[in-house]
Every structure is written in C-alpha cells, then in structure tokens.
C-alpha positions, -999 to 999 in steps of 0.1 A, spaced: 930 -384 -13 898 -368 -28 889 -402 -44 894 -420 -10 872 -394 7 844 -399 -19 846 -436 -14 843 -433 24 814 -409 20 796 -433 -4 803 -462 20 789 -442 49 757 -433 30 752 -469 19 757 -481 55 733 -454 68 706 -465 43 711 -501 53 707 -492 90 676 -471 82 661 -500 62 668 -524 90 652 -500 116 621 -497 94 614 -534 100 630 -538 134 597 -535 152 582 -563 130 547 -563 116 518 -547 134 482 -558 127 452 -542 144 420 -562 147 387 -545 156 359 -567 168 332 -569 195 346 -584 227 320 -571 252 282 -570 252 263 -603 244 277 -600 208 312 -605 223 308 -643 217 313 -635 180 343 -614 186 359 -641 208 355 -666 180 372 -642 156 400 -635 181 406 -672 188 409 -679 150 432 -650 143 455 -661 172 454 -697 158 464 -685 124 494 -667 139 502 -698 159 502 -718 127 526 -693 112 550 -697 142 543 -661 153 561 -647 123 554 -633 88 583 -632 63 607 -639 92 594 -609 112 578 -609 146 541 -601 145 522 -580 170 484 -586 168 465 -558 187 429 -565 194 404 -536 201 368 -538 213 343 -517 193 316 -523 220 290 -529 192 290 -491 185 302 -473 153 316 -443 172 337 -466 195 348 -486 165 361 -455 148 379 -443 180 396 -477 184 405 -477 147 420 -442 150 441 -454 179 454 -483 160 464 -461 130 477 -430 148 491 -443 181 499 -479 175 509 -472 139 498 -506 126 505 -517 91 472 -535 85 437 -533 101 414 -563 100 383 -576 118 349 -557 118 317 -577 124 292 -550 118 287 -531 86 278 -498 103 310 -501 124 331 -508 93 316 -479 74 323 -455 103 359 -467 105 370 -473 69 381 -437 61 405 -436 91 424 -466 77 422 -458 40 431 -421 43 462 -431 62 474 -453 33 469 -485 53 453 -518 42 418 -526 55 408 -563 55 372 -570 65 369 -603 82 331 -602 82 312 -570 72 305 -567 35 284 -536 29 274 -529 -7 290 -494 -6 325 -510 -2 318 -534 -30 305 -509 -55 311 -472 -61 328 -468 -27 354 -496 -34 390 -487 -26 423 -501 -38 434 -507 -2 402 -524 9 400 -562 8 375 -588 22 380 -623 34 343 -629 38 317 -619 12 295 -590 1 264 -589 23 239 -596 -5 256 -629 -17 246 -653 11 209 -644 10 210 -644 -28 221 -680 -26 192 -687 -2 167 -671 -27 179 -697 -53 174 -725 -27 138 -713 -20 131 -714 -58 143 -749 -62 125 -761 -31 92 -749 -44 86 -720 -19 61 -697 -35 56 -672 -7 80 -658 19 79 -638 51 111 -618 58 125 -607 92 157 -587 95 172 -561 118 170 -525 107 206 -516 99 229 -517 69 235 -554 68 199 -563 75 188 -542 46 214 -559 24 202 -593 35 166 -585 26 177 -570 -7 197 -601 -14 170 -627 -10 145 -604 -28 170 -602 -57 168 -639 -65 136 -652 -50 109 -656 -77 79 -660 -54 59 -634 -34 72 -616 -3 40 -615 17 54 -596 47 85 -580 60 95 -567 94 127 -547 101 132 -548 138 152 -524 160 189 -529 163 219 -516 182 226 -514 219 188 -517 227 181 -541 199 147 -559 199 148 -594 213 111 -601 216 98 -613 183 64 -626 194 44 -600 175 64 -605 143 61 -643 145 23 -640 150 22 -619 118 44 -644 99 21 -673 110 -10 -654 100 5 -645 66 1 -680 53 37 -679 39 54 -711 27 86 -701 45 102 -677 69 135 -660 60 155 -644 89 188 -628 96 196 -624 133 233 -627 142 246 -631 178 224 -631 208 194 -620 188 196 -653 168 194 -674 199 164 -654 212 147 -657 178 152 -695 176 138 -700 211 107 -680 203 102 -697 170 102 -731 187 79 -719 215 55 -707 188 54 -742 173 61 -731 138 85 -758 126 60 -778 107 38 -750 94 64 -723 86 98 -738 77 128 -717 87 155 -705 63 183 -684 77 215 -666 70 241 -657 97 217 -669 124 223 -706 130 260 -713 133 287 -729 154 284 -701 180 247 -705 186 243 -743 181 259 -755 213 236 -732 233 206 -743 213 215 -779 219 220 -774 256 185 -758 257 171 -787 236 158 -764 209 149 -792 185 131 -767 163 164 -758 147 173 -793 136 170 -797 98 168 -759 93 186 -746 63 211 -719 57 235 -708 30 272 -699 34 305 -699 15 321 -723 40 314 -752 63 334 -771 89 331 -802 67 348 -787 36 374 -813 25 406 -795 20 439 -797 39 439 -761 53 403 -765 65 408 -799 81 438 -785 101 420 -754 110 389 -771 123 408 -799 140 431 -775 159 404 -751 167 382 -779 182 412 -792 202 420 -758 216 385 -745 223 363 -776 226 339 -766 198 335 -761 161 348 -728 147 322 -705 132 323 -689 97 334 -658 116 364 -677 127 371 -691 92 371 -656 77 393 -642 105 418 -671 100 420 -663 63 425 -626 69 457 -633 88 468 -658 61 461 -632 34 484 -607 51 511 -633 55 509 -641 18 514 -605 9 544 -600 32 560 -632 19 557 -619 -16 573 -586 -7 601 -599 15 584 -583 45 584 -548 32 554 -532 49 560 -498 32 558 -511 -4 521 -503 -8 519 -512 -45 537 -545 -41 516 -555 -11 484 -547 -30 494 -567 -60 503 -597 -37 470 -595 -19 451 -594 -52 467 -627 -61 455 -643 -27 483 -668 -29 476 -688 3 458 -719 13 423 -708 23 400 -728 45 374 -724 17 397 -740 -9 401 -720 -41 403 -683 -33 403 -655 -60 394 -618 -59 371 -599 -81 379 -564 -94 365 -549 -62 386 -570 -39 356 -591 -28 361 -629 -30 347 -648 -60 337 -681 -44 312 -709 -40 281 -708 -18 266 -739 -3 233 -750 12 239 -763 48 216 -782 71 217 -785 109 226 -821 118 241 -840 147 277 -852 141 290 -887 150 295 -876 186 260 -862 188 271 -825 186 249 -802 166 266 -787 136 260 -779 100 266 -801 70 269 -790 34 242 -807 13 247 -790 -21 265 -763 -40 242 -734 -48 267 -710 -66 301 -717 -81 326 -689 -84 300 -663 -76 307 -626 -79 287 -600 -60 263 -578 -80 280 -545 -71 313 -553 -87 302 -537 -119 300 -503 -102 336 -505 -89 361 -486 -110 393 -502 -98 
C-alpha cells in the first residue's frame, strides 16, 4: 500500500512538472521591437518593421513550432521614450527578446533595462563603441555592425582613390562621433575641416553654411553621415550648391533605398555615381538575399534598405537560437550558445560573431546607379574588407 502511494505521488509530481513545462511555453515566443515609427525618421522604422514582419512570414509565423508575438514600440526618436517603451516590453509584456533600435543614444538609454532583466538584446542597427568594447555584455548581440566599421571602410576607399584632403560633416551625437572617428582612423590624408551639427528633435537641416565652408576648404572630397530626413535635405542642398564636380561626395548611412526613391522623384542627379560603404547590398548573390529582396519588392514596391536587411536577420537569429534549444526560452545559457553560432541563412551570406557579439563580416564599396528598370539603387563595385572585426573587440572581456 505504501509503495503504491509513493508511485502515485511520483506520477502526480511528474505530471505536474509536465503541465508546468507546457504552460511555460503555452503563450509562445514574445519579441519586442523598438524603433522610430513617428517623426520624419519614421520612414526608417517602417522599413525595419516591414522586414521583421517579412521574416516572420517566411518562418510561417512560428519559431520552433511555437506561435510568435512580435510587439512593435515607437521610441519617438527620443532616448527617454525609448527607455520607457523598453521597460514596458520587459516588465509588462514580459517579452523573451528585445530587438530593433535605430539610434545609438536610444540603445544606450535602454540597454540596462533589458540586460538587467536577464533578457537578450539584439540591436538591428545601432552599434555604439561602448557596447562593443568595455561595456559588452553576454546577452547583447548585433545583426548590423559596430558604428566605426562602415566609415573605416570608407577611409580605405578614399586612400585607394587618391583623396589627399577631406572635409567631414556629421551630426553631434554618439553615432556621429563614431562615424567621424571611424573615417579618421583609416584615412591617411588630411582632415581640413569638420562640422558636427545639431541633432535630436530640433536637428539642423540647413547645411548651407557648412557646405560653403567645405567648398572654401579646397578639400578633395566631402565625407558625410546624415541618416533619415537629414540625408535627403543634405543631398538637395549639395546639388543646389553645384558641388558634384568640384567636391566629390562620399557617404555612409545617407544614401540608401529609403532616400533614393525620393531623390529620384526630385531628379537629384547630383547623387548619381556617389559612393558609400556598407556590409550589404540588394545585389548580393546568395539565396537568402535573393528571396528577401524579391519578396520585399513585391510586397512594398521598392528595394529594402540595409536597415531592413539587419532587421530581417535579427528575427532569423532568434529563430536559429530557439530551433537549437527546442523552443526553451528560459534556457539562457543554451540560447546564448546558439546565438553565438549564428546558424541561419543571413542575407549577407556568411555570418560569424566576434568575441563581443558583433558580426565579423565583409564591407563593400557601393555606387548609386540606375537598375534595368531605371530605378535608382546601389551596386557593389568592390570588396573593401573581408571578415572585418571592429577595433573595440579587444577591450571586451567576454
């Protein structure tokens, strides 16, 4: 009788544990995604949102046979709002992962909320040096780049193209400082002038004074970083100033698939032939990218931007981790180990992580061209870096 009672008790406990385990995953997987969906910068966030939704669609709405809830939050282009929305996702919505983040200052304001809660933070754009170096964290991953890398690649391009002097224009915030530092790190010529313009909700959009200074400097080239609406404003004023032939333009994160349709509609011919560097391009020839670009164009009538490519990969990274763990969202160590392997088909082709959880990847020189249908886009013309690791990785103790 006693033995039978023990058996029944053991069976009850085992059944209770099974029910508890099932209930743990009954609600499926929750992913929070913080981006900018209002203000003029909302066009970037919309591209990221569209790409994340497309990735989930390609996965059939499931990860490791579990339903996925993708919750988007608008940071309003403000660090304090980004943190509030991140806190909501972690504390109220109880998400398992948080991704997104366009802006470095928003990411830096929000990161602690996610990481202190033991959740995984996957940046789909911002790559501040702090998160790559001494401030790296075992639960922080990026599907983009470290901020300095793209301008570092541009510095190498400037050297090979014989540019001896450069004028630099960037906005005065974390990413802008990283962009200037990046190009200065590799450019071997002389920086003859640098302007760091006002950023934020009342960001500077009139660059006439700075362009006049750049022209008067006698520089061989002009390097700029102006994402979102500021980029369109800058390109328009650059053309109006008639600088294309006298002051060649070299950009990062300024001329892309978001800005080009508007620039083409306004017949801003000054942008044609301009050069930029990036880890990705819509013409990269791999199966994942071909499907991504084709389906995005069919759904939205335009090329995806690099913001979209990074966002798409962030969802696929999470899926790869859940597949590896059988959908166990509470097995932190196993999820981390799986994400470090990055076992998914990235739109960039080969994808590997460095010790600081920043991608080790190629960077390309791209040129603005018209495609076969006459649409303005970017085309890869050469590989600048192969398997490049950011310069802050050595400071990361992971």
